[in-house]
C-alpha positions in Angstrom: 96.6 133.4 237.1 94.4 132.5 234.2 91.1 134.3 233.5 88.4 131.8 234.1 84.9 131.7 232.5 83.3 133.4 235.5 85.6 136.4 235.3 85.2 136.6 231.5 81.4 136.5 231.8 81.5 139.2 234.5 83.6 141.5 232.4 81.3 140.9 229.4 78.3 141.8 231.5 80.0 144.9 232.8 81.0 146.0 229.3 77.4 145.6 228.1 76.0 147.5 231.0 78.4 150.4 230.4 77.6 150.3 226.6 73.9 150.6 227.3 74.4 154.0 228.9 75.9 155.5 225.8 74.2 157.2 222.9 74.9 154.4 220.5 72.6 152.2 222.6 69.9 154.9 222.9 69.4 155.8 219.3 65.7 156.7 219.7 66.5 159.2 222.5 69.4 160.6 220.5 67.3 161.0 217.3 64.6 162.8 219.4 67.2 165.3 220.6 68.6 165.9 217.2 65.1 166.4 215.7 64.7 169.4 218.1 68.0 170.8 217.0 69.5 169.9 220.4 72.5 167.7 221.3 72.7 164.8 223.7 74.2 165.1 227.1 77.2 163.1 226.1 77.7 165.1 223.0 77.9 168.3 225.1 80.2 166.5 227.5 82.7 165.3 224.9 82.8 168.7 223.2 83.6 170.3 226.6 86.5 168.1 227.8 89.8 166.8 226.5 89.6 163.5 224.6 90.1 160.5 226.9 90.2 162.5 230.1 86.8 161.7 231.5 86.5 159.5 234.6 82.8 158.9 235.2 81.2 158.3 238.6 77.9 156.5 239.0 77.6 155.6 235.4 75.5 152.4 236.1 73.1 154.1 238.5 69.4 153.8 237.5 66.2 155.4 238.8 64.8 154.2 242.1 61.9 152.6 240.3 62.6 148.9 240.5 59.1 148.3 241.8 57.5 149.7 238.6 60.1 149.0 235.8 61.9 145.9 234.6 65.7 145.8 234.6 65.9 146.4 230.8 63.8 149.6 231.0 65.8 150.8 234.0 69.1 150.4 232.2 68.0 152.0 228.9 65.3 154.5 229.9 66.9 155.7 233.1 70.6 155.5 232.2 72.9 157.0 234.8 69.7 158.2 236.5 69.6 161.3 234.4 72.9 163.0 235.2 76.4 162.3 234.0 79.0 163.1 236.7 82.8 162.8 236.8 86.2 164.5 236.5 88.1 165.5 233.4 90.6 168.0 232.0 89.9 171.0 229.8 92.6 172.5 227.6 95.3 170.5 229.3 97.7 171.2 226.4 97.5 174.9 227.3 97.4 174.6 231.1 100.1 172.8 233.3 100.3 171.6 236.9 96.9 169.9 236.9 95.1 173.2 236.8 93.1 171.9 233.8 91.3 169.4 236.1 87.6 170.0 236.4 84.5 168.4 237.9 81.4 168.1 235.7 77.7 167.3 236.0 75.7 167.1 232.7 72.0 166.7 233.0 70.5 164.3 230.5 67.0 165.5 229.4 66.5 162.3 227.4 66.3 160.4 230.8 63.0 161.2 232.5 63.2 164.9 231.3 66.4 165.5 233.3 64.5 165.2 236.6 66.2 164.8 239.9 65.8 161.4 241.5 67.1 159.6 244.6 70.3 158.2 243.2 70.7 161.2 241.0 71.0 163.4 244.1 73.5 160.9 245.6 75.6 161.3 242.5 75.5 165.1 242.8 76.5 164.9 246.5 79.4 162.7 245.7 80.8 164.9 242.9 80.2 168.1 244.9 82.2 166.6 247.7 85.0 165.6 245.4 85.1 169.0 243.9 85.4 170.6 247.3 88.2 168.2 248.5 90.1 168.5 245.3 89.6 172.2 244.8 88.2 171.5 241.3 86.4 174.1 239.2 82.9 172.9 238.4 80.9 172.9 235.1 77.3 172.0 235.2 74.7 171.7 232.3 71.3 172.1 234.0 68.6 171.2 231.5 65.7 169.4 233.3 62.4 169.5 235.0 63.3 169.5 238.7 62.2 167.0 241.4 61.0 163.6 240.2 57.9 162.2 241.8 58.2 158.7 240.3 60.9 157.2 242.4 58.6 154.8 244.2 61.3 152.7 245.7 62.0 155.5 248.1 59.3 155.3 250.8 60.2 158.4 252.8 61.4 161.5 250.8 60.2 164.4 253.0 59.4 166.3 249.8 63.1 166.1 248.9 64.1 168.2 251.8 66.4 165.4 253.0 68.7 166.0 250.0 71.9 167.8 250.7 72.7 168.6 247.0 71.5 172.2 247.2 73.3 173.1 250.4 76.5 171.3 249.1 76.3 173.3 245.9 75.9 176.5 247.8 78.7 175.5 250.1 81.1 175.5 247.1 80.7 179.3 246.9 84.1 181.0 247.2 85.9 177.7 247.2 85.8 176.7 243.6 84.6 178.6 240.5 81.2 177.2 239.3 80.0 177.6 235.7 76.4 176.7 234.9 75.1 176.2 231.3 71.6 175.8 230.1 69.8 175.0 226.9 66.1 174.1 226.8 63.8 173.7 229.8 65.2 174.3 233.3 62.8 174.3 236.2 62.6 173.9 239.9 65.6 172.2 241.4 67.5 172.4 238.1 66.9 176.2 238.0 68.1 176.5 241.6 71.4 174.9 240.7 71.7 177.0 237.5 70.9 180.3 239.4 73.5 179.6 242.1 76.4 179.3 239.6 79.1 181.9 239.7 79.0 182.3 235.9 75.6 181.5 234.2 75.3 180.9 230.5 71.9 180.3 228.8 71.1 179.9 225.1 68.2 181.6 223.4 66.4 178.3 223.5 66.4 178.3 227.3 63.2 178.5 229.4 64.2 178.9 233.1 61.9 179.2 236.1 61.4 178.0 239.6 58.1 176.4 238.8 56.7 175.1 235.5 53.7 176.6 233.7 51.5 173.8 234.9 52.1 174.8 238.5 
């Protein structure tokens, strides 16, 4: 079967959409991180995992803000809805029998200050479930500002209490090891996830609290 123009166009569109989530397409955000002496979420991710091992989930998610942003802004400014989730291996050359497999969630502060939105929480729920079913150790980088008030496409949020992310994260206790890592600001929901880790690592540049100074 030959590849027709429709298939070719669809693949090109998909390739472009994926490329727009990467640092190379978000140079202003990348430069801002580097100017503070910090790294991007994907730089942290790629230094953690084995090359070529990452399988990303929900990479094309964007914030639930279609009513207030155009599609270009959604794709670039809210890439992956602020959290990179997936599975990978760590030190596979040293560890055999698939015991190098891990689940990861890396918060992206360059996307809406790493805040937790509607699709963001759905991505967390999915990767938490995958980690539980696959008995995968979990590594999470938690930098971010907690719950996001700007997801105006969601009409009923119940103050975020309808999210299962926090109970799912707690439910992994005793089932898989959970390592949380933080650099920079980490408040509210992000801090709750950080604090519930089994092993918690924070840099000297961290500022962690259940509510921000403005509150």
